[in-house]
Each structure stands twice: as C-alpha cells, then as structure tokens.
C-alpha positions in Angstrom: -0.1 0.1 0.3 1.6 3.4 -1.4 1.0 5.9 1.5 0.3 10.0 0.3 1.9 12.9 2.0 -1.1 13.4 4.1 -0.4 10.1 5.5 -3.8 8.5 4.1 -3.5 4.8 2.7 -4.8 4.1 -0.6 -7.3 1.0 0.4 -10.3 1.3 1.7 -13.2 3.1 -0.1 -16.5 1.0 -1.4 -15.1 -2.2 -0.2 -15.5 -3.2 -4.1 -12.2 -5.3 -5.5 -11.5 -4.1 -9.0 -10.4 -6.9 -10.9 -7.9 -6.9 -14.3 -7.6 -3.9 -16.2 -9.6 -1.9 -13.6 -7.4 -2.5 -10.8 -4.3 -1.1 -13.2 -6.6 1.7 -13.6 -7.5 2.8 -10.2 -3.9 2.3 -9.3 -3.2 5.0 -11.5 -5.2 7.1 -11.0 -4.2 6.9 -7.2 -0.6 7.9 -8.1 -1.3 10.0 -10.5 -3.8 11.9 -8.1 -0.5 12.5 -5.2 1.6 13.3 -8.8 -0.7 16.1 -9.5 -1.2 17.1 -5.9 2.7 17.6 -5.3 3.4 19.2 -8.5 1.0 22.0 -7.9 2.7 22.6 -4.8 5.3 22.8 -6.4 4.1 25.0 -9.1 3.8 27.4 -6.2 6.8 27.4 -4.7 8.9 27.9 -8.3 6.0 30.5 -9.2 7.3 32.3 -5.9 11.1 31.4 -6.6 10.3 33.2 -9.8 9.0 36.3 -8.1 7.2 36.4 -4.5 3.7 37.9 -6.2 3.8 35.5 -8.7 0.6 33.7 -9.3 1.0 29.8 -9.4 -0.9 29.5 -12.4 1.4 32.0 -14.1 4.4 30.0 -14.0 3.4 27.8 -16.3 3.0 30.7 -19.1 6.6 31.5 -18.2 7.7 28.1 -18.8 6.0 28.1 -22.8 7.1 31.4 -23.3 10.9 29.9 -22.5 10.3 26.7 -24.6 8.4 28.4 -27.4 9.5 31.9 -27.5 7.3 35.1 -28.3 3.3 33.8 -29.2 -0.4 34.9 -29.3 -2.0 35.6 -26.2 -5.2 33.1 -27.8 -2.2 30.4 -28.4 -1.3 30.4 -24.7 -4.9 30.3 -23.5 -5.6 27.2 -25.7 -2.1 25.4 -24.5 -3.1 26.5 -20.7 -6.6 25.7 -21.0 -8.0 28.9 -19.7 -10.6 31.7 -21.5 -9.5 34.9 -23.6 -10.4 37.5 -19.9 -8.5 34.9 -17.7 -5.2 35.2 -19.7 -6.0 38.9 -20.5 -5.7 39.1 -16.4 -2.2 36.7 -16.1 -0.3 38.6 -18.5 -1.2 42.1 -17.3 0.0 40.6 -14.0 3.0 39.5 -15.7 3.5 43.0 -17.7 3.6 44.7 -14.1 5.9 42.6 -12.5 8.6 43.0 -15.7 8.3 39.5 -16.8 7.0 39.4 -19.7 6.2 42.1 -22.7 3.8 42.5 -25.7 4.9 43.4 -29.1 2.7 44.0 -32.5 2.7 40.7 -34.7 5.1 41.1 -37.7 2.7 38.7 -39.6 -0.7 40.6 -38.7 -0.3 43.9 -37.5 -3.5 43.8 -35.5 -2.4 40.9 -33.2 -0.1 41.0 -30.3 2.9 38.5 -29.2 3.9 38.0 -26.0 7.0 37.6 -25.0 9.8 37.0 -21.9 11.8 40.4 -20.7 15.7 39.6 -20.0 14.7 40.1 -16.6 11.8 37.4 -17.0 14.0 34.8 -18.9 17.0 34.8 -16.7 14.1 34.3 -13.4 12.8 31.4 -15.3 15.5 29.8 -16.5 17.3 30.0 -12.7 14.2 28.3 -11.5 14.3 25.9 -13.9 17.8 24.8 -13.6 17.3 24.7 -9.4 14.7 22.4 -10.3 16.1 20.0 -12.7 18.8 19.8 -9.8 16.7 18.7 -7.5 15.4 16.2 -9.9 18.8 14.7 -10.4 19.1 14.2 -6.5 15.8 12.8 -6.0 16.4 10.0 -8.9 20.2 9.7 -8.5 19.4 6.1 -7.3 17.2 5.5 -10.7 19.1 4.0 -13.8 19.5 6.3 -16.6 17.2 4.5 -18.8 14.4 4.2 -16.2 14.5 8.4 -16.2 14.3 8.0 -19.8 11.5 5.6 -20.0 9.4 7.7 -17.5 10.2 10.7 -19.7 8.9 8.9 -22.9 5.7 7.3 -21.0 4.9 10.5 -19.5 5.1 12.3 -22.9 3.0 9.3 -24.2 0.4 10.1 -21.7 0.6 13.6 -22.2 0.1 13.4 -26.2 -2.9 11.2 -25.5 -4.6 13.2 -23.4 -4.3 16.3 -26.0 -6.7 14.3 -28.7 
C-alpha cells in the first residue's frame, strides 16, 4: 500500500475489489492524484522563486514562453486551457511584474505577441535549472534508462490527453 504525503493509505473506499484492467487504472488514478497534488504545490513554490508576487498558475505561461518564444495570447490560452479574460488578466499581472512584454505581431498588425523580458527569462531559467538539479538529486539512484523511460511514458500520456 502506498501512502501519500498526507499519511492517507490508498486502500479502502467502497469495499469493492476491482480486478484486471480496472485495478491497473485504479492504481494509475491514485498515483496520478498524488503526483498532481505535489506538482501543484511545487508549481506554487517555483512561482514564488521567480517572483514573490507571481501567481502559481502563471508559472506555466512563463515556462511555455521560455520554451517556445513569443506567442499570441490566444495560443497561450489554448495551450494552458483558460479563457481569453483569464489569460488577459494573467498577462497583465506578468507585465506589471516586468516578466513579459507585448509587441506587434509582424505577420498580423492587429495581433500582439507576448515574450519574456530579459529579467523574466533570467528568473525562469534560474528556477528551471534549480528544479532540474532537484530531479537529478532525487532520482540519483535511478538508472538513466529508467529516467528516459519515465520521460517517454509521460510524454506519451501527455500526448494522448491532448486528443
């Protein structure tokens, strides 16, 4: 039995005993629940490391801009899965913190591209490097092939969830 960070065991519930594939998917759901809860907590910590006033949800925007370069707000909203109003509010807050800036889209003068400022890029990359160092430390006892396999499987899961 796996115990999550709250000390709760994963057995119990309705008393039903799923078998076969059902048991595998139940185990997957349990582990993803723990993983996602920890990821949300870590995202908040990383956001505060970028800037003390940065909202947790905005950290993902900064990472996306770091990885992909300038993008339209509509592209960012679609990627993150939020509406136009929410994206506008988050980008305005990031601009006020000096982490992103907007510029006219050369391909369409009516649209704007959002990009990291030099300060934003420096802060995001510093936090991402520290996070990777933590992964290396926490998974030092893993074989590198296992780490590669985990990354491959997570990529496969993420790709499948986009469909």
